[in-house]
C-alpha positions as CSV (number, residue, x, y, z in Angstrom):
1,M,0.7,31.2,-31.7
2,D,0.6,33.5,-28.7
3,R,2.6,32.3,-25.7
4,D,2.8,33.7,-22.1
5,P,6.1,35.4,-21.5
6,P,8.5,33.6,-19.2
7,I,8.2,35.9,-16.2
8,G,9.5,34.5,-12.9
9,L,8.2,34.9,-9.3
10,H,9.5,37.9,-7.4
11,P,12.6,37.0,-5.4
12,D,11.1,38.4,-2.1
13,L,7.8,36.6,-2.6
14,R,9.7,33.4,-3.4
15,A,11.8,33.7,-0.3
16,Y,8.7,34.2,1.8
17,A,7.0,31.2,0.3
18,L,10.0,29.0,0.9
19,S,10.1,30.1,4.6
20,L,6.5,29.0,4.9
21,L,7.2,25.7,3.1
22,R,10.1,25.0,5.5
23,E,7.6,25.0,8.3
24,N,5.6,22.3,6.5
25,I,2.6,24.5,5.9
26,P,0.3,23.1,3.1
27,I,0.7,24.7,-0.3
28,T,-3.0,25.8,-0.4
29,Q,-2.5,27.8,2.8
30,I,0.8,29.2,1.5
31,Q,-1.0,30.6,-1.5
32,Q,-3.4,32.4,0.7
33,L,-0.7,33.8,3.0
34,C,1.4,34.9,0.0
35,K,-1.6,36.8,-1.4
36,K,-2.0,38.7,1.9
37,W,1.7,39.4,1.9
38,T,1.5,40.7,-1.7
39,V,-1.3,43.1,-0.9
40,K,0.7,44.6,1.9
41,R,3.8,44.8,-0.1
42,W,2.4,46.1,-3.4
43,D,-0.9,47.4,-4.6
44,A,-3.9,45.0,-4.4
45,S,-4.4,45.3,-8.1
46,S,-0.8,44.8,-9.0
47,M,-0.2,41.5,-10.8
48,G,3.5,42.2,-11.4
49,D,5.9,44.3,-13.4
50,N,8.0,43.8,-16.5
51,T,10.4,41.4,-14.8
52,H,8.7,39.6,-12.0
53,W,5.3,38.1,-11.1
54,H,3.5,39.1,-7.9
55,R,1.2,36.2,-7.5
56,L,1.9,32.6,-6.4
57,N,0.1,30.2,-8.8
58,G,-0.1,26.4,-9.1
59,N,2.8,26.2,-11.5
60,D,5.2,27.7,-8.9
61,A,4.5,25.0,-6.3
62,S,6.7,22.4,-8.2
63,S,9.6,24.8,-8.3
64,L,9.2,25.5,-4.6
65,Y,9.2,21.8,-3.8
66,R,12.3,21.2,-5.8
67,A,14.1,24.0,-4.1
68,I,13.2,22.6,-0.6
69,S,14.4,19.1,-1.7
70,R,17.7,20.5,-2.9
71,E,18.1,22.2,0.5
72,R,17.6,18.8,2.2
73,G,20.2,17.2,-0.1
74,I,17.7,15.3,-2.3
75,L,17.8,15.5,-6.0
76,Q,14.3,15.2,-7.4
77,R,15.4,14.3,-10.8
78,T,17.4,11.3,-9.5
79,A,15.9,8.0,-8.4
80,A,15.5,7.5,-4.7
81,E,17.7,4.4,-4.8
82,D,20.5,6.4,-6.4
83,N,20.3,9.1,-3.8
84,L,20.5,6.5,-1.0
85,D,23.5,4.9,-2.7
86,N,25.2,8.3,-2.7
87,W,24.6,8.7,1.0
88,F,25.5,5.2,2.3
89,R,27.9,3.6,-0.2
90,H,31.2,2.4,1.2
91,D,33.4,4.4,-1.2
92,S,33.2,8.2,-0.8
93,P,29.6,8.6,0.5
94,T,28.1,12.1,0.5
95,P,25.4,12.2,3.1
96,P,23.3,15.4,3.4
97,H,23.4,15.2,7.2
98,E,26.2,14.3,9.6
99,V,24.0,12.0,11.7
100,L,23.2,9.6,8.7
101,P,26.4,7.5,8.8
102,S,26.1,6.7,12.5
103,S,22.4,5.9,12.2
104,V,22.5,3.2,9.5
105,L,23.9,0.0,10.8
106,Y,23.8,-1.9,7.5
107,Y,23.2,-0.9,3.8
108,H,22.9,-3.2,0.8
109,P,22.2,-1.5,-2.6
110,C,19.8,-2.9,-5.2
111,S,22.5,-3.9,-7.7
112,T,20.8,-6.5,-9.9
113,D,17.3,-7.1,-11.2
114,N,16.7,-9.9,-8.7
115,D,18.2,-8.1,-5.8
116,R,16.6,-5.9,-3.1
117,L,17.6,-2.8,-1.2
118,V,18.2,-3.2,2.5
119,L,18.6,-0.5,5.2
120,V,19.0,-1.3,8.9
121,I,18.4,2.0,10.9
122,A,19.1,2.7,14.5
123,T,19.9,6.2,15.6
124,P,22.2,6.8,18.6
125,E,19.1,7.3,20.8
126,M,17.7,4.0,19.5
127,Q,20.9,2.2,20.1
128,E,21.1,3.4,23.7
129,A,17.5,2.4,24.3
130,A,18.1,-1.0,22.8
131,W,20.7,-1.7,25.5
132,K,18.8,-0.1,28.3
133,Y,15.4,-1.6,27.7
134,G,15.9,-4.4,25.2
135,H,18.6,-6.4,27.1
136,K,16.9,-9.0,29.3
137,G,13.6,-7.4,28.5
138,H,10.5,-7.6,26.3
139,V,10.7,-6.8,22.6
140,L,7.8,-6.2,20.3
141,T,8.0,-6.8,16.5
142,E,5.8,-5.9,13.6
143,L,6.1,-6.0,9.8
144,T,4.3,-3.4,7.9
145,F,4.2,-1.7,4.5
146,G,2.7,1.3,2.7
147,F,4.8,3.8,4.6
148,S,6.4,5.3,1.5
149,S,5.9,5.4,-2.3
150,A,8.5,2.6,-2.7
151,R,7.6,-1.1,-3.0
152,A,9.1,-1.8,0.4
153,N,8.4,-3.4,3.8
154,L,9.3,-2.0,7.2
155,L,10.1,-4.2,10.2
156,I,9.7,-2.3,13.5
157,L,11.5,-3.4,16.7
158,M,10.3,-1.8,19.9
159,A,11.0,-2.1,23.7
160,L,9.2,-0.9,26.7
161,D,10.7,1.7,29.0
162,D,10.3,2.0,32.8
163,N,7.0,3.8,32.4
164,H,5.6,1.1,30.1
165,K,5.9,3.3,27.0
166,G,7.0,2.0,23.7
167,V,10.5,3.0,22.6
168,P,11.7,2.2,19.0
169,I,15.0,0.3,18.9
170,G,15.3,-0.7,15.3
171,L,13.8,0.1,11.8
172,I,14.6,-2.4,9.0
173,I,13.7,-1.5,5.4
174,F,13.8,-4.0,2.6
175,T,12.3,-3.6,-0.9
176,A,10.3,-6.2,-2.8
177,K,11.9,-8.0,-5.7
178,P,11.0,-6.8,-9.2
179,G,7.8,-8.4,-10.5
180,T,6.4,-9.2,-7.0
181,K,2.7,-8.5,-6.8
182,A,2.1,-9.0,-3.1
183,I,4.7,-6.7,-1.5
184,Y,3.7,-7.6,2.0
185,A,4.4,-11.3,1.4
186,D,7.8,-11.0,-0.3
187,Y,9.9,-12.3,2.5
188,D,10.8,-15.6,4.2
189,T,12.4,-17.0,7.3
190,K,15.9,-16.8,5.9
191,L,15.6,-13.1,5.0
192,I,14.1,-12.1,8.4
193,H,16.9,-14.0,10.1
194,F,19.6,-12.2,8.1
195,L,18.1,-8.8,8.8
196,L,17.8,-9.3,12.5
197,E,21.4,-10.6,12.7
198,K,22.6,-7.5,10.9
199,W,20.7,-5.4,13.4
200,R,22.3,-7.2,16.4
201,Q,25.8,-7.1,15.0
202,G,25.5,-3.4,14.0
203,L,24.7,-2.3,17.5
204,G,28.2,-3.3,18.6
205,K,29.0,-3.1,22.3
206,N,27.4,-1.3,25.2
207,E,29.3,1.0,27.7
208,S,30.4,-2.0,29.8
209,G,32.0,-3.6,26.8
210,S,29.5,-6.4,26.3
211,D,29.0,-7.5,22.7
212,F,25.4,-7.1,21.6
213,R,25.4,-10.5,19.9
214,Y,25.2,-11.9,23.5
215,L,22.1,-9.8,24.2
216,K,19.5,-11.7,26.1
217,V,15.9,-11.0,25.0
218,Y,13.7,-12.8,27.5
219,A,10.3,-12.4,25.8
220,A,8.9,-11.1,22.5
221,M,5.5,-10.4,21.1
222,T,4.5,-11.0,17.5
223,D,1.3,-11.4,15.5
224,N,0.4,-14.8,14.2
225,D,3.3,-14.9,11.7
226,S,5.1,-18.3,12.0
227,Q,8.2,-17.0,10.1
228,E,8.9,-14.2,12.6
229,R,8.4,-16.6,15.5
230,T,10.7,-19.2,14.0
231,V,13.5,-16.6,13.5
232,L,13.2,-15.2,17.1
233,Q,13.5,-18.8,18.5
234,D,16.6,-19.4,16.3
235,I,18.3,-16.2,17.3
236,W,17.4,-16.3,21.0
237,P,16.9,-20.0,22.1
238,G,14.7,-20.2,25.1
239,I,12.9,-16.9,24.3
240,L,9.3,-16.8,25.5
241,L,7.0,-15.8,22.6
242,I,3.6,-14.2,23.2
243,L,1.0,-13.8,20.6
244,C,-0.8,-10.4,20.4
245,M,-4.3,-11.0,21.9
246,F,-5.7,-8.6,19.4
247,H,-4.7,-10.9,16.5
248,I,-5.8,-14.0,18.4
249,W,-9.2,-12.6,19.1
250,Q,-9.6,-11.5,15.5
251,A,-8.8,-15.0,14.3
252,W,-11.2,-16.6,16.7
253,R,-13.9,-14.0,15.9
254,N,-13.7,-14.9,12.2
255,S,-14.5,-18.5,13.2
256,L,-17.2,-17.5,15.7
257,N,-18.9,-15.3,13.1
258,K,-18.9,-18.3,10.8
259,H,-20.2,-20.8,13.2
260,L,-21.6,-19.3,16.4
261,R,-21.8,-15.5,15.9
262,V,-20.8,-14.8,19.5
263,I,-18.9,-16.2,22.4
264,P,-18.4,-14.8,25.9
265,K,-14.9,-13.8,27.0
266,G,-15.0,-15.9,30.1
267,D,-12.5,-16.2,33.0
268,N,-8.8,-16.6,32.6
269,Q,-8.1,-19.2,35.2
270,I,-6.7,-22.2,33.2
271,T,-2.9,-22.2,33.6
272,Q,-2.2,-26.0,33.2
273,Y,-2.0,-27.7,29.9
274,P,-3.8,-30.9,31.0
275,N,-6.7,-28.8,32.3
276,A,-7.0,-27.0,29.0
277,I,-7.2,-30.3,27.1
278,A,-9.7,-31.6,29.6
279,A,-11.8,-28.5,29.1
280,Y,-11.7,-28.9,25.4
281,N,-12.8,-32.6,25.6
282,A,-15.6,-31.7,28.0
283,E,-17.0,-29.1,25.6
284,L,-16.6,-31.5,22.7
285,D,-18.6,-34.1,24.7
286,Y,-21.3,-31.5,25.5
287,F,-21.8,-30.3,21.9
288,K,-21.8,-33.8,20.4
289,A,-24.7,-34.6,22.8
290,L,-26.5,-31.5,21.6
291,T,-26.5,-32.7,18.0
292,K,-28.4,-35.9,19.1
293,K,-31.3,-34.0,20.6
294,P,-34.5,-33.9,18.6
295,N,-35.2,-30.2,18.3
296,A,-33.7,-28.2,15.5
297,I,-32.2,-25.4,17.5
298,S,-30.1,-27.8,19.7
299,K,-28.9,-29.6,16.6
300,A,-27.8,-26.3,15.0
301,Q,-26.1,-25.2,18.3
302,G,-24.2,-28.5,18.5
303,K,-23.2,-28.4,14.8
304,G,-21.9,-24.8,15.2
305,G,-20.1,-25.6,18.5
306,L,-18.3,-28.6,17.0
307,A,-17.3,-26.6,13.9
308,F,-15.7,-24.0,16.2
309,L,-14.1,-26.6,18.4
310,N,-12.4,-28.1,15.4
311,Y,-10.9,-24.8,14.7
312,L,-10.0,-24.1,18.3
313,G,-8.2,-27.5,18.5
314,S,-5.5,-26.3,16.2
315,Y,-4.5,-23.8,19.0
316,L,-4.2,-26.6,21.6
317,Q,-2.3,-29.4,19.9
318,V,1.2,-28.0,20.6
319,R,1.9,-26.9,24.2
320,S,4.4,-24.1,23.2
321,F,1.8,-22.6,20.9
322,W,-0.9,-22.9,23.6
323,L,1.5,-21.0,26.0
324,S,1.8,-18.1,23.4
325,W,-1.8,-17.1,23.7
326,S,-3.0,-18.4,27.1
327,K,-2.7,-16.8,30.5
328,A,-0.1,-19.5,31.5
329,G,2.4,-18.0,29.0
330,V,1.9,-14.5,30.4
331,I,2.5,-15.8,33.9
332,K,5.7,-17.4,32.7
333,V,6.9,-14.2,31.0
334,A,6.2,-12.2,34.1
335,M,8.2,-14.6,36.3
336,R,11.2,-14.5,33.9
337,L,11.2,-10.7,33.6
338,G,10.6,-10.2,37.3
339,V,7.7,-7.9,36.8
340,P,4.0,-7.9,37.9
341,L,1.6,-9.7,35.8
342,N,-0.2,-6.5,34.7
343,K,3.1,-5.2,33.3
344,V,3.3,-7.8,30.6
345,P,1.7,-6.3,27.5
346,R,-0.9,-8.5,25.9
347,T,-1.3,-6.6,22.6
348,N,1.0,-4.8,20.1
349,N,-0.8,-1.5,20.8
350,H,2.6,0.2,21.4
351,L,3.7,-0.8,17.9
352,K,0.4,0.0,16.3
353,S,0.5,3.5,17.8
354,F,4.0,4.2,16.6
355,N,3.2,2.7,13.2
356,G,0.2,5.0,12.9
357,R,2.3,8.0,13.8
358,I,5.1,7.5,11.3
359,K,2.5,6.9,8.6
360,N,0.2,9.8,9.4
361,K,1.1,12.3,12.1
362,Y,4.8,12.7,11.6
363,F,4.9,12.5,7.8
364,E,1.5,14.2,7.0
365,P,3.2,17.6,6.5
366,Y,5.6,16.2,4.0
367,K,3.0,14.6,1.8
368,H,2.4,16.5,-1.5
369,T,-1.3,16.5,-2.2
370,G,-1.7,13.3,-0.1
371,R,1.0,11.3,-1.9
372,L,3.4,9.2,0.2
373,P,6.9,10.5,0.5
374,R,9.8,9.0,-1.6
375,L,12.0,6.4,0.2
376,D,15.0,8.7,0.3
377,L,13.0,11.5,1.8
378,W,11.4,9.1,4.3
379,V,14.9,7.8,5.4
380,L,16.3,11.3,5.8
381,L,13.3,12.6,7.8
382,I,13.0,9.5,10.0
383,I,16.7,9.9,11.1
384,T,17.0,13.7,11.3
385,K,13.5,14.7,12.4
386,V,11.0,12.0,13.5
387,I,13.1,9.8,15.8
388,P,14.8,12.7,17.6
389,N,11.5,14.4,18.0
390,Y,10.0,11.2,19.3
391,F,12.6,10.8,22.0
392,E,12.4,14.5,22.9
393,Q,8.6,14.1,23.4
394,L,9.2,11.0,25.5
395,W,11.7,12.8,27.7
396,D,9.4,15.8,28.1
397,H,6.6,13.5,29.1
398,Q,8.7,11.8,31.7
399,A,9.9,15.2,33.0
400,Q,6.3,16.5,33.2
401,H,5.3,13.4,35.0
402,Q,8.0,13.8,37.6
403,Y,7.2,17.5,37.9
404,Y,3.6,16.7,38.8
405,I,4.7,14.2,41.4
406,A,7.0,16.9,43.0
407,M,4.2,19.4,43.0
408,R,1.8,17.0,44.6
409,K,4.3,16.3,47.3
410,A,4.8,20.1,47.8
411,L,1.1,20.7,48.1
412,S,0.8,18.0,50.7
413,C,3.5,19.6,52.7
414,I,1.8,23.0,52.5
415,R,-1.5,21.5,53.8
416,G,0.3,19.8,56.6
417,T,2.4,22.8,57.7
418,S,1.4,26.3,56.9
419,S,4.9,27.6,57.3
420,A,6.4,25.0,55.0
421,R,8.1,26.2,51.8
422,L,7.9,24.6,48.5
423,P,10.8,22.1,48.1
424,A,13.4,22.8,45.4
425,L,12.9,20.7,42.4
426,D,15.8,18.3,41.7
427,H,16.2,18.5,37.9
428,E,18.3,15.3,37.9
429,S,15.3,13.4,39.4
430,L,13.0,14.9,36.8
431,L,14.7,12.8,34.1
432,S,14.7,9.6,36.1
433,P,11.5,7.4,35.8
434,D,9.3,6.7,38.8
435,N,8.0,3.2,38.7
436,S,5.9,3.6,41.8
437,T,3.4,5.8,40.1
438,A,3.4,4.3,36.6
439,S,-0.3,3.7,35.8
440,N,-1.5,0.6,34.1
441,Q,-4.5,0.7,31.9
442,D,-4.1,-2.7,30.2
443,A,-7.2,-4.1,31.8
444,A,-9.5,-1.2,30.7
445,E,-8.0,-1.2,27.3
446,E,-8.5,-4.9,27.0
447,Y,-12.1,-4.8,27.9
448,E,-12.7,-1.9,25.5
449,M,-10.9,-3.7,22.7
450,V,-12.9,-6.9,23.1
451,D,-16.2,-4.9,22.9
452,E,-15.0,-3.2,19.8
453,M,-13.9,-6.4,18.2
454,V,-17.1,-8.4,19.0
455,D,-19.3,-5.6,17.8
456,G,-17.2,-4.7,14.7
457,D,-17.2,-6.1,11.2
458,V,-15.7,-9.3,10.2
459,D,-11.9,-9.2,9.5
460,S,-10.5,-10.3,6.2
461,D,-7.4,-12.0,7.3
462,S,-9.0,-15.4,8.0
463,E,-6.7,-17.0,5.4
464,C,-3.8,-16.3,7.7
465,D,-5.4,-17.6,10.9
466,H,-4.0,-21.1,10.4
467,D,-0.5,-19.9,9.5
468,H,1.3,-21.9,12.2
469,E,3.1,-24.7,10.4
470,E,2.6,-27.2,13.2
471,V,-1.2,-26.9,13.3
472,K,-2.2,-26.6,9.7
473,E,-3.1,-30.2,9.4
474,A,-5.5,-30.1,12.3
475,C,-8.2,-28.0,10.5
476,E,-9.8,-30.4,8.0
477,L,-13.5,-31.0,8.7
478,H,-14.9,-34.5,8.7
479,D,-17.9,-35.6,10.8
480,F,-18.0,-32.1,12.4
481,G,-14.1,-32.2,12.4
482,A,-13.5,-32.0,16.2
483,Q,-12.1,-35.1,17.9
484,P,-11.1,-35.6,21.6
485,F,-7.5,-35.1,22.5
486,Q,-5.1,-37.0,24.9
487,I,-1.8,-35.7,26.3
488,D,1.3,-37.1,24.8
489,S,3.9,-38.9,26.9
490,D,6.3,-35.9,26.9
491,G,3.6,-33.5,28.0
492,E,4.5,-31.0,25.2
493,G,1.5,-31.7,22.9
494,C,-1.5,-33.8,22.4
495,S,-3.0,-36.0,19.7
496,I,-6.4,-37.4,18.8
497,A,-7.5,-40.0,21.2
498,E,-7.8,-43.1,19.0
499,A,-8.5,-45.8,21.7
500,V,-12.1,-46.4,22.8
501,L,-12.5,-45.0,26.3
502,R,-14.5,-47.0,28.9
503,D,-16.1,-46.0,32.2
504,S,-15.5,-47.6,35.6
505,S,-18.1,-50.4,34.8
506,G,-16.3,-51.4,31.7
507,E,-18.9,-50.1,29.3
508,E,-17.9,-48.1,26.3
509,M,-18.4,-44.4,26.7
510,A,-20.6,-42.4,24.4
511,D,-19.0,-40.9,21.3
512,G,-16.8,-38.0,22.3
513,G,-16.0,-39.4,25.8
514,F,-12.9,-38.2,27.5
515,M,-10.6,-39.2,30.3
516,D,-11.2,-37.8,33.8
517,L,-8.5,-35.4,34.7
518,G,-10.1,-34.0,37.8
519,F,-11.5,-30.6,38.4
520,V,-11.0,-28.2,35.5
521,E,-10.3,-24.5,36.1
522,G,-12.1,-21.7,34.2
523,G,-11.2,-21.2,30.6
524,D,-9.2,-18.4,29.0
525,A,-10.5,-16.7,25.8
526,T,-8.0,-14.2,24.5
527,M,-8.4,-11.5,21.9
528,D,-7.0,-10.3,18.5
529,N,-6.8,-8.3,14.9
530,S,-4.3,-7.7,12.1
531,E,-4.0,-5.6,9.1
532,S,-6.3,-6.7,6.2
533,Y,-4.7,-7.1,2.8
534,E,-7.7,-8.4,0.9
535,E,-11.4,-7.7,1.3
536,D,-13.6,-10.7,2.0
537,S,-16.6,-11.5,4.2
538,M,-17.3,-14.4,6.5
539,H,-20.8,-15.9,6.4
540,W,-22.4,-19.1,7.5
541,P,-22.4,-21.9,4.9
542,G,-25.9,-22.3,3.4
543,D,-26.5,-25.7,4.9
544,N,-25.5,-24.6,8.4
545,A,-27.4,-21.3,8.4
546,L,-30.3,-21.1,10.9
547,G,-33.1,-18.8,9.7
548,S,-35.1,-16.5,11.9
549,E,-38.2,-18.7,11.6
550,N,-36.3,-21.7,12.9
551,I,-35.0,-19.7,15.8
552,L,-38.5,-18.5,16.7
553,D,-40.0,-22.0,16.4
554,G,-37.3,-23.4,18.6
555,L,-37.9,-20.7,21.2
556,R,-41.7,-21.3,21.1
557,S,-41.0,-25.0,21.7
558,L,-39.1,-24.0,24.9
559,S,-42.2,-22.1,26.1
560,F,-40.6,-18.7,25.6
561,N,-42.8,-15.7,25.0
562,V,-41.7,-14.5,21.6
563,N,-43.2,-11.6,19.7
564,H,-42.9,-12.2,16.0
565,T,-40.9,-9.2,15.0
566,P,-38.5,-9.2,12.0
567,L,-34.8,-9.5,12.9
568,P,-32.6,-6.6,11.8
569,P,-30.4,-7.7,8.9
570,P,-27.1,-6.1,10.1
571,S,-27.1,-7.9,13.5
572,P,-28.9,-11.2,13.3
573,A,-30.0,-12.9,16.5
574,P,-26.9,-14.8,17.8
575,L,-27.0,-18.4,18.6
576,A,-26.4,-19.6,22.1
577,P,-22.8,-18.8,23.1
578,L,-20.1,-21.4,23.6
579,D,-19.4,-21.0,27.3
580,M,-15.8,-22.4,27.8
581,N,-16.1,-21.6,31.6
582,R,-19.1,-23.8,32.3
583,L,-16.6,-26.3,33.5
584,A,-15.5,-24.1,36.4
585,R,-18.8,-25.0,38.0
586,R,-18.7,-28.7,37.6
587,T,-16.2,-31.6,37.7
588,L,-15.4,-34.0,34.9
589,G,-16.1,-37.1,37.0
590,S,-19.8,-37.6,35.9
591,P,-20.9,-41.1,34.9
592,A,-20.7,-41.9,31.2
593,G,-23.6,-40.8,29.2
594,T,-24.8,-38.1,31.6
595,L,-24.4,-34.4,31.2
596,S,-24.6,-31.7,33.8
597,P,-26.9,-29.1,32.2
598,P,-25.4,-25.6,32.1
599,S,-27.1,-22.9,34.1
600,C,-29.6,-21.0,31.9
601,K,-29.7,-17.3,32.6
602,C,-32.7,-16.7,30.3
603,S,-36.0,-15.5,31.7
604,G,-39.3,-16.1,30.1
605,N,-39.2,-12.8,28.2
606,G,-37.8,-14.2,25.0
607,N,-34.1,-13.3,25.7
608,A,-32.3,-16.3,24.2
609,R,-28.8,-14.7,24.1
610,N,-27.6,-16.8,27.0
611,A,-29.8,-19.9,26.4
612,R,-27.8,-22.9,25.7
613,G,-29.2,-26.1,24.4
614,S,-32.1,-26.4,26.7
615,G,-34.6,-29.0,25.6
C-alpha cells in the first residue's frame, strides 16, 4: 500500500502561522495569508523540498492549535478538570499565569461521581469594584449556562458604577452532577447560598479594614427565580428585591396572548398596596358584569379578562412580591440608595449585555470552527484576557467621556473670549466619574423594549411564570378563577373575600362586589423576558377562541362599518384590551349593581382595537 511520506511543515512557515494564530485570526484566513507568504518566500509552483512542506493544509491546523494550547499552559490531551486541579489545588499548584491564584476565591474539585466542580472567580479589579460599587449599593444577579463545552452553570454578579454602567464583581462556576439532563435546573437554594457565602468570605477586607461579611447590599435585581430571591433575603436581611421588568412583562405577555392578546401599558401611578387591591377588585367586578351581557363579543371579553385577572392575582396576594415588580418598590429602593428614581435599573440589561459579550464577542476568536471553548481555557482567558480588557475599556470610556467634557468647556471659553487659551487637561480628573452629565436612557429603552415584546413571538418560559412558592396555589381556575381580594389585618398580604359584601342600603352586592377604598390611582403594568429552555407555543383554548366571523358579527351589532376582509393569520385581530388605568378616571363609590362605562376611543370606521365591552 502506498503511503504519503511523513514530511513536516517548514519551520519558518510554521512560526509565521503560529504568530497569526496568537492574534486570534481564523484558521481559514491563516491559510490564505500563509499561501501569499509562501509565494513571496519560494516559487509559486514550489510545494516543498525533500525535508519540509511549503503549504499549510487542514491537517496542520490541529498541530498548530495544540502548540498554542501548550504555550498557554493547557494540555489538550488532559481533561479540563485535571488541568484546573493542577492550577488551583492546595498542595503544590502549578498555575500557568501568576494572576490565577489571586483571582480564584474558592475552588472545590470534582472528587467523586456525585460531586460537582466549583470555582468562585473575582480578579483584583473585580474585588475592588465589589467594595466600591457593591457595598451599600444595587447588585444584579443572573444564572446562565452554555458558555463553555462543559456541563456547567455560571452565576454572574454585577454592580453599577457612577456612570450607571455594569461592572462585574463575581463569577461563580459550578458543574452539573453526572447523569443530570437539565443542566440549567441542577441547583437548589442550599447550593446558591453556599456559593454566595464563599464569594463574600473570599473577598476578605477592604482598605479600611472592614470585613466583607458585613457588606451591606441595599437592593438586588433578579429574574423570577424564587430560589435566588430566598438566598439573597437570607444573606442580607432587609434587602429590597426588584424583579426584572423584562421577565415580568414576558410572563404577563404569555397570559395575555393566551386570554386577551393585547393589553395597554398604562400609567404607573399606583404606589399603595390597598389601592392596588381595590383596582384589581374593580376590574374583576367590571369583567364579571361583561360576562352577563347578551352579545357574544362581550361574553368573550369578560371571559378572557377574568382568566387574565386570575393569573394577575398571583402577583398581588403577597405585598412583598407586589413591591418587587410595582413602581412602589422602585421608589423604596431609590429612597434607600439615595439616588433619583430614574437611576434605579428596572431590567437586567447590564447583565444581559455582559453575558452576550462573554459568550460571543470576547470568546468568538477562541472558538475552533464554532465550538465552545473548554472549561479550563475559558477560566484562563476570563481571568487573564477578558476581565482585564473589560475594565480597560471601561476606564477608557470614562476618560473619553471626561475628555469631551473638558473640550466642550474649552470651546465655550474660546467663544466667550477670543484671547482665551485652551485650559490644560487634568489627567487626574479624567479618571474620576462625572455624575452631573451621566445620561439616562432607561425610559427610551423601556418603551422600545415594550414595543418589541408586545409585537414579538410568544415566549416559551410560561411554565416558570408561577415559580414563586407563595403564589403557586392561587392559579387554579374555577368559575373563571378570579375572586375578589381583601387586605389582611397585618397589611402584608390579602386573601379571597369570603364574606358577602353589602351596600349602604343593606342589600347584597352583585357577584364580584368589592369594598370601597376611595379613589384609586392609575395602574402600573410592568414588563419582562427570560431565556427559553424549551420550545412551546401559547394559543387560546379551543372553547375560549373567538373566530373572525364572531368578531365581525359583534362589530356589526354595534353599528360599526366593517368591510369583510380576511384577517391575516400571523396577527389576528386582538380583543378589546384590559385597561387597568380606567380606574384613574372614576371612583369606586358607585352604587351597587351600576357600572361606569369606560370611554370608547373607537370611531365608526371599524377600528375595534380600543373598543371595550360596549353593548
